N, C-alpha and C positions, 0 to 999 in steps of 0.2 A: 205242348209238343210243336215244335215248329216245323211248318209244311209248304216247302218250295212250291210255288206254282209254277205248272210249267207253259213253255209258249204254245200257242197254236200255231197249226198249219200254215196258217196266213203269214205269219214271221218267221218261217223254217229257215230263210235265206237273209235272214234281218244282218244289216252291218250299221252300228253306229254312225259311220262315214257316209252312208246312202239311204237312209230311212225316206220312204215314200208317203208315210202318214203314220197317225200315232202320235203318243206323248211319251218323249225323252224324260224321265224324272232323274235328274242328274244329282247326286248325294256324292259329293266329293270330299268325302271323310279321309283324314289321315288315320285310319284305326290300324295304326302298327305303333310298336312298341315305344311308348312317350320319353323314355329314358334316352333313346338314340334319336327320335324326334327333336328332341330338346336342342340337339348340337347344331342343327341347321339354322342358318341364320333366317327369321322371317317364315319359319316352316309353316304357320297356319296359313300364310299367303299363297301357300301351293294349292291350296284349294281352287284359285284361279286357272289353274293349268288347264281344267278342263272347260272354259270359257271358248274354248274352240266350237265347241257342240253348238254354239248359237249360230255358228254359220249353217246348221243343218236346215234352219227355218227358210233357208233358200226355197224349198221344198214346201209348197202352200197348204199340203195337205199335214205338216208337222207342226207339234207345239212341244214348247220346252217350259219345264218347270226346275227350276236351279235353286238350290238351297244351299246357304253358306252360313257360317259361325257370324259375321257381321255382315252390313249392307255393302255390296259391289259397287263401286262410285259409279256415278249417273255417265260420267266421262269415258268411262272403259266400257261399259255396255254401249254405249251409242259408238265406241270406235268400233267395236265387233260387228255391229248391224250395218256401218258404214260399208261393210265388203260385199252388201246383199244389194241387189236390184231393186227391192221395194223395203226400205227399211222401216217404213210406218207398219206395213203390212206385218213384217216380224215381229215388231213390237208388239201388236196387239196379242201373237200367238205366244207371248213369251212371259211370264210369270217368274218373278223374283221373290223367295222368300229366305228369311233372315232369323237366325236363333237371336241375333242382337248380342252375343255375349263372347268376345274373343279370348276369354280364359278357361270356358267350359269346353274340355276337349276330350276323345274325339268328337267330332261333328254329329256323327249319327247316334252316340248316348245321350248328347244333349237333345236331341230332337225326341228320343224315345222317352226321356222324361217330362215331355211337355205333350200331352194328351190333345191339348187345343191345337198344337203345331200341327202334329200328325194328321190331325180333322182338315187343317187348312190345306195341308199337300194333297191331301184325297180329293178337296173338293176342288183342286185346280188343276187336277191331272186329266179327269175324264175318265172313260171307261176302258179306251183302248191304250195301256201305257206299260210301262216297264222301269226298272229300276236300272240306272247306271253308275256302279260305284265307282271310286276311285280305287279301293280294294276290299276284298271279301273278309267279314268276320261274321262271327256269329249276331254284331250288331246289325250288319247290313241284312242278313236273315230274318231277324227278329221284326224289321222295319218293313220288308218285303212281304213278311207276313201280315201285320197288321193293316198294310194297305192293301193285300190281296193281290199282289201283281208280282210278273216272274222277274227274274234279275239276269242282267246281260253281264254275266261271270261267273265262275266256277262255283260249284255248290261245296260247302264247309267240307262235306264230307270227301271231296277231293282234294281240299287244300296242301296236305302233305306234299303232294307232288311238285308243289312249287318250292318247298324247303330245299336247303342245301342236299340232304340226304335223300329226299324225293326226287331231286334233279338226277344224283347218279343214278337212281332205280331205273328211270324214265330212259334216260342216255343209255343204260346197258341193254335194255329192251329195244330201244329204237337202234341199235348197232352203230352207235356215232362214238366217234374217240374222244377220249377225255384223259386228263392228266389222273394218274393213279394214285389212290387214296382209300379212305375209309368212310363210310358213315353210320349214321345212329349211334353216335359216342354221348354219352350221359356223365362221364366223370374224367377229371383229371387223367386217372390212372389209365383209364381207355384210351385216351388221347395221347399219354404217352407213349404206351406200347404200339399206336399206329404211326407215330411220329418214328420210331426205332425199326419200324417196319420198312421205311420209306427210305432209297437213294437221296443223295446228295446231303448238300451241308442245311440247309434249310427247309421248313414246311412251312405251308399256308394253313392255320385253323380258322374255320369258318362258323359261325355261329348259322343256326338252321334258318334263323329269320330275320337275320340282317339284311338291311337295303341300302343301295346307293354305296356301296363300298365300307360302311360302318359295320362293325361287327364283326372285324377280319384280325388277324393277329399274325405277323411274319415272326418265325421262330428260327433262330440261329441256335442248332444242335452245338450244345453246350455242356454246362455243368447240369445234374438231374437232382430233384425232381425238374419237371420242364417248367414251373414257374421259377427256377433260377437261371434258366437259361436267356440270353440277349432277347430281347422281344420288343418288336416297334408294333404299337396297335393303331389302328387307322382312326379310333375314335379319342380325341382328345380325353385324357384325365382318366383313361381307362387304366386300370391294374388286374395283374393276375385274382386278387382277392375278390373284385367285382365281375370279371372275365369267367372265373371258376364256378361262382353263383349262377351266371346266366347259361353255363353250358348244363348245368344241373337243370335248370329248369327249361331251357329249350331246345338241348340237343344240339348238337355240332359234327363237323366233318373236318377230317385233317386229310392234307392233301399234298403231294410234292410241289414245292416250289419251282416254278418254271424260271431258269436262269438264264435260258436262252436269250440273246438279243442281237439283233432288235425283235419285239415282241410288240403283235399289234392285236387291238381290244374290240373287234368288230362284234355286233348284236344282230339280232333278227326279231322283226315284229311278225306275229302273226294273227291271223283270226278263224274262229270256230264259229258258224253260225249255230243257232238252236237246233237247226236239221241236222247236225253234225258236219257241215261241209268245211274243211280245212285248208286255208291258204295262207302261205307266205306272203306279205303286203310289203315288205321290206326290209333291206339289210342295211346297217349304218357302221360308221366306225364311232366309237364312242372317245370321247375326249375327257382323259381322267386326272384327278390332282391329288392335294392333300398329302399326310407325310409319307404314306407308302404307295402314293400314285396310284390309289385304286377306288376313289372317290368321286362319283360321276358329275361333269361340270357340265357337259352337252355332248354335241354328235354332228357329223356329217353324214350326208346323204349323197350317193350310196356307197357301201362299203368297196374297198378298194379291188379294183377288177383282177388282181393276183390272186385273191381268196374268195370273192364274191359268189362263185357259182358253188363253193364247197361249202359255204355256210349257208347258203340258199338250201341245197339239198339234205345238210344234218338238219335244218331247221324244218323242211317239209315232214321229214320223217318222225321227228320228235312233236309235231303238231298231230300228225295221223294217229300218233299211240297216245295222245291226251283224249284225241276227239273220239276214239273207240271207248276211252274210259270215261265219256260224259259230260267233257268241260266243253263249256260255251264261252264265248267273250274273246276278249284280246288280251295277249301276254307277250311277254319278250324272254328272249335266251341270249345270253352272254357266253362268248368265245375268246378264246387265245387262237391268235394266230401267228404263225413261224415259218422260216423259211428253211427247207430241208434239200438235201441234194437231190431229192425226186419232185421238187417242187415245193409250194405253200401248202400246210397242213393246219387245219383248224380243229380245235379241241374244245368241247362243251365246258363251259366254266359254271354255269347256273341257269335254272329257268325261273322266271320271275311272273307266276302267275297271277298278274294283276296289270292294271296302266300303268306303265312305268313311263322314264326320263325321254324317249324317243315317240312315245306315241302323239303328244301334242302338235313336236313340229312337224310330223307327217300329216295328222289331220289337218294341219291349219294350211300345209301346203297343198294338199289336194283339194282342199274346200275351196282355196281363193283362187286355184290355176285351173281347176278342172281336170285336173290329170288324171292318168289310171296308170296304174301298175303294169309293167311289162314282165311277167315272170321268167321269160325266154332272156331278157337282158340284165333283168333286174334295175330296170329305169322308171322314172314315173314320167311318162310320154302325153305331151300337149301336141295331139297330132302328129307332125314329125319332129317335133322338137322336143328334146330331153330336160328335163328340169332336174336342179341340183339345189342342195341348201346346207346351210351351216348353222348350227342352232346352239346358244349358251342358256343356261339359268343364272348366273352367276358374273351379271355386269353391275358393279356396284363402285360409288365414288362417294366421298362425303360431301360434296357440293350437291348432290341430288337429294338429300334427305331436307325432308320440309317441302320438296315439291309435289303440287299435285299431281295425277295422273295424265290429266287434261293437258297439263304444262308440257310433259314430256311427248305428247302426241303430238302436239303443235309444234315442237321444236324439231321433231323428226319430219316432219311435212315440208317445214320451212327451210331444211336442209335439204331438201330433194331426195332424202332417205326412206322415204314412205314406200307403198305398195303401188305399182304402176297396175292398172287394172289392164291395161292396151298389151302390154309386153309380158304380162303377168310375172315381173318380177320384182325385187326389192322386200322390205321387213314386214314382220307381221309381229307384232309387241305381245309379251304376255308377262304375268307377275307385276302387273302395274301397282297393285295395289301394297306390295311390297316398298313401293319408292318414298312414299313421305315418312314412313319411322325408320327405315334402314337404307334408304339410298339404292335400294337393288332391284334389278329386274332384269327380264330374259328376252329374247328375242331370235327369231328364225330369218336367215338371210336367204332368198330365192333369187338362182341365178339361172341362164341358159348354158352355162358352163361350170365345172368345179372352180375355175380361176376368177370366174364374176362374182360368184357365191362367196368365195373366201376372200376377194379384196373387197368386195361391200361390206361383208360383215367385219374385217379389220376398220374400214373407216368409220364404221358406224359404231364400233366400240370405242375409237379414239376420240368421236365427237361426243358421246355420253358420258363415257370414263375416263378421258382422258390416257387411254393405252389398251 
């Protein structure tokens, strides 16, 4: 039987963005449906998204144990430590541990299959430690139990609140607006009945555990049964035959398709401390792509002022409900925003009960600039100066393939596009491990205005990817 270790009173207000002491055991395992994960180019390299946590080594009482499938390139580690005032001291408090197997996924399962590796992690972490997972699953709970450490994340007994059906349940309790729809569907017949009960010519069918927009299907009401209707799947090569099996296995929701245009896609990032304190820490506008324009590509901070406050209020209500139910850690909430005669309205789309795509841009910006979030304005403030950023996970070009991470870092610095520690603006790179094989990386561009961040971001993309 797995027993979750509780946090002590000492860490009741713990935030992984600002730990003062103790050891972060970072296990960025992509413990997600592997069939969906294979659709993302260089998916394994997304383990490097959490490398921004190396910046927490700024505090002399903090240690980090970072576990990965393959060794992190030394130049990448040097790059992150270079943001700190004392890189040598930080390096002494950092332990990098690798499974050294790029094909054994997910990472946490690979760790558990190697008792000697579990012991290495235990020896490296010391006594005051906690596990920081990318996403929670039974695997992460088993690892934490074997290490006898608490988890900075929601218990698996609460994981249903992060499903598409659970999101609707929490949204109703929090009394936040949502698109009309039905949850907890397990068969095509149930999905058909739900679709027929909704207004409009189109509906959205979403798998309970889909992520990054994968696992969605837009259906135009036409011939029945549902599988005979014109359908656009977000994931390439998906068919109704494969999708129906996933509905039966994972469950799904069917919601009205929001036809209103223009339609905006804000999100919110929230944190619940082990002591139950709930805070919204950021709002973003998501940049989406893919065939249905619903696959996450990047984000801008903060969300547009027209709907930023409404998104923040709804997110705070949701965070309070989840805190009351015992959720711990970081999580995201996605919304639709549309303009009505009475002003802008925000509708809850889903809750992502895990570290998501907006977490590392926010963490990198906050930890490099020293900014703090002002909930009254929704801005990150460095004294009297607000900070803005634009981030992408998808800058790629064939000419980048074969280059080493260190080459890309030096190129950015040579072009004057790096981070300026005086002005606290510029770029923070991530996903550098995807460069050699896939010619792909991400970066977060920080500016003192929305215009500065966007202009520098576009310039950086052109310099790296030619467009």
